[in-house]
N, C-alpha and C positions, 0 to 999 in steps of 0.2 A: 288047738293044742295048748295045754296049760303052760303058762310062763312061770319061771322062777323070778320073783319080783322082790328086790331088796328095797326097803324104805328107810332112808336116813332121816330121822326126826319125825316119829309118828305122833305129831300134835294134831291140830285141827285138820289141816289139809292131808297130811300123810296118814293119819289115823282113819279119816273118812275114805280115802282111796284104797287103803289097805283092807278095810272092812268090806268094801264093795267088790274088790278083786278076789278076796278070799272066799266070799260067798259064791262066786262063780267057779270056784275050784282051782284057782291059781295058788301056787305055793308062795306065801307071803312071809318074808323075814323082816322084822322091825329092828333097826339098830338104834339103841337108846341108852340112856343112863341105867345103871344097875337096877334101881327099884322099878322103873318103868318096864325094862326088859323082863324082869322076873314076873311082873304082873301079867304081861302079855303072854309069856310062855305058859302061865298057869290058866289064865282066863280068856285069852284071845282078845279080839277087838269088838267094841260095842259102839253102835251108831244109833243116834236118835235124830230123825230127820223129818221135816215137814214134807219133803218130796219122796223120800225112799222108805219112810216108816221106821219101825224099830227092828234092828237086826243085830245079831252077834255072829262072829265067825272065828274059827280057830286060826292062829298065826303063831309063828316062831318068834320069840323075843331073845335078843342077844346084844351084847355090848359092842361087838366088833365083827365085821364080815369075815367069815372063815371058810366060805364055800362059794363056788361060782354062782353067778346070777345072770339071767338073760337081760334084765332091765334093772336099773337102780334109779329110784325117784329121790331127788334131793329136796327135802321140804322143811328144814328148820327155819327159824327166824334168822334174818341177816345178822343179828347180834350174836347168834350162836353158831354161825357157819364154820368159822375156823376151828373151833373146838370139836364140832361134830365131824368134820372131815377126818379127824384122827381115828374115827371108827370105820373108816373106809380105806383100807390099804390098796394102793394102786396095783400091786402085784396080784392080789386076789380078785380085784375087780376086772382086771385084764381088758378084754375087748368088748365088754358089755356095753349096751346102750345106756348112756347116762343122761337123765332128763331132769334138769333143775326146774322146779316150780316155785321160784323165789320171787320176791318183790324187788323191783329195780331193774337196771339194765347193765350193771357192771360186773356180773358174776361169771359170765361165760368164759372170758379170758383166763380168769383164775382157775376154773375147772379144767379147761383144755391144757393149761400148763402143768397142772398137778397130775392129770390122768391122760397122758399123751396117747396111750394105746386104746383108750375107750372111744366110743363114738358119742360125743357130746351133742345133744340135740336140744335146741331151744324149746321151751314150753312155758305156758302160762295157764293159770286157773283163775276163774272168777267164781267165788263161793264165799258164803258167810258161815264159816265153821270154826269152832273153837273147842279145845280140850277142856273137859270138865273134871276129869280125873285120869290117872294113868290108864291108857288104852281105851278111854271113853270119850266120844266126840258128840257134840251137839251141832246140827246143821239147821240154820234158820232160813226160811223162805224157800223159793223154788229154784233160784239161780244156782247152777252147777255146770259150768262150761269150761272145757279144757281145749286149748289150742296148741298144736304141736307143729314144729317144722318138719320137713321131710327127713326120713331116716328112722322113724319110730313107728312104722306102720303096724307092726304086730301089737304094740301097746295101744295104739289108737283103736284098733279093732276090739281089743279086750275091754277098753274103757267104754266103747259104744254099747257093748253087750250088757254092761252094768246099768245102763239107762242114763248115763251122763251125756250131755251135749258135747260132741267132739268135732273139731275141725282141724284140717291140716292146711297150714298157710306157708307159702314158699319164701316170703320175705322175712328173714329172721329179725331184722331191726324193727320192722312194722309190727311183728308179733309182740315183741317186748314192750314197745311203746303203746300198743293198744291196751294192754293191761295197766300200764302206769298212767295213761291218760284218764282212765276210770278211777284207779285207786288213789292217786295223789289228791285230787279234789276232795274225795270222800274222807280219806284218812286225815288230811291236814285240817279240814274244817270241823269235823266232828271232834277232833282232839283240841283244836283251838277253842271251840265253844264249850267243850266238855258236855256235850249233849248228843243225842242220836240224830240220824240224818233228817228226820221230820222237822226237828227244831232248826237245823241248818237251812232247810228249804224255806222255812217261814221267816227266820230272823237274819239270815246271811245270804239271801238269794242272789244279790248282786255280786258279792264276793265269789259265790259258787260259779256263776256264769263266767266271771273274769278269770278265775283260776283255771277253769276248763279251757278257756281261750288261750291263756298264757302257756299252759302245758302243751297244747296243740302246736303253738308257735315253736317251742323248743323242739318238739318231736319232728316237726317239718324240717327244721334246720339240720336235724341229726339224720335225715334220710328216710324218715317215715312219712306216711300219708294219712294223718289223723282226720277224723270227722267230728268236730266239736258238737254238732247237732245230734249225732248218734250217741255221743257220750252223755249228753244231757238227757236223751231219751232213755238211756239205761239207768241213770240216777233217779229219774222222776218216779218210777213205780216202786222203788225199794220200800220195804215196810218202814213206817215212820219211826218205829222203836229200834231200828237196826243201829248198832254201834260198830265202829270199825275196830279192827284188831289193835291198831295203834292207840286208839282211845282207851280200850280195855287195859292195855299195858301201862299207859300213863296213869290211869286211875288206881291201878294196883301198885304203883311205884316200881314197876319193872322197867328194864331198858327197852327203849322203843326203836322202831325201824325208821326213825326220822331221817337219818342220813341216807339210807337205802332208797327212800321214797322222795321226800322233799329235797334232800341234798342232791340226789341224782338229777332232778329237774334243774336245780340251780347250776350244777356243774355243766350240764349240757348247754344251758343258756349262755353261760360264760364262754364256753368253747367256741360258740358260733355267734357271739355278739348280739344275742336276743335279749330284749328288755322284758323282765317279768316282775314288775314292782310289787304287785299284790301278793304273789306267791312268795317273793323274797321276804316281805314284811311278816307274813305268817310263819315262815320257816324260822326266821331269826327270832321272833317272839317265842316260838316253841323251844328253840335252842336255849334261850335264857331261862325259860320256865322249867325245862326238863333236865337241867344239869344235875 
C-alpha cells in the first residue's frame, strides 16, 4: 500500500530517500525553502548513485506541510533543524510516524516535546550522499543502510523494497550511538586533516583508532553496547576519496554539525566522567578553526 511520505529537508539524505520511495509509487512531499520546493514541484527528484544508478521521480514540493502524512522523515542538517521545523506544523502532522534521520543523539527529546501527538521513532542512516543542486543528489559508494526502532514497520518495509539495507533495532540508545560511533571518527578526522578518508587512514591511523575507542567508551557509559572493532571494519573499506559531509561544509565555509557530532560525544563523556582526550583535542581545535 503506498505511503504518504513527507520529507523535511530534501538534501542529500532526504532527497535520496525521497527519490527511491517516489520511484516505488509512494506519494512524496518535500518540505523545503521556496526555490527548492518550486524546483521539485516542477522537475521532481533526481538521484545519481553508484548503487542505484541514475533515476528521476515525480514529487511534490512545498514550503510547509498542509495535508496529512503517514510518515515524516526529518533530514535537515542539525544547524538547520530549528528553522526547518517551522515547515512542519504539529496540528497538521497529527499522529503521523515521525522519523528523524539526524546526526547526533540529542534530538529525540526536542521532537517529542514539539510533536506530542506524533509517534517519534528513532532512526539512523549510513550513506555518503550530498545535494549537488535543488532536488538533485549524488550518492557515492555502495553503503546505504537504514536502522529504525520499532514503530515504523510500514516505512521499514517500503525502504527495503527500494533496495536499501534496512534493520529494526529495539534499543533506541544503541541505535543512535551505532551511527555516531561510525560518523564521529570519520567526520572529525577528515575535517581536521582537510582530506578524504584515505588520507586519514594513511596519516592519522593512530588517532582514528583512538577516537573510535574513545567514542565507544562514551557510548558504553551512556547505555549503548558499541563494538569498536566493527566500527573500524566499516571505516576500512570506505573509498579512499570519500569526504565527510562535515568536511564538505567546512571547506565551503558553511556552518558545520561539529556540535551535533563531536560536541555530543564530549557532552556524553562529561555526563558520565569518561576521559576522551584525543577526541576532545580534535573537537576543541575544530571549534577554534571553524568559528
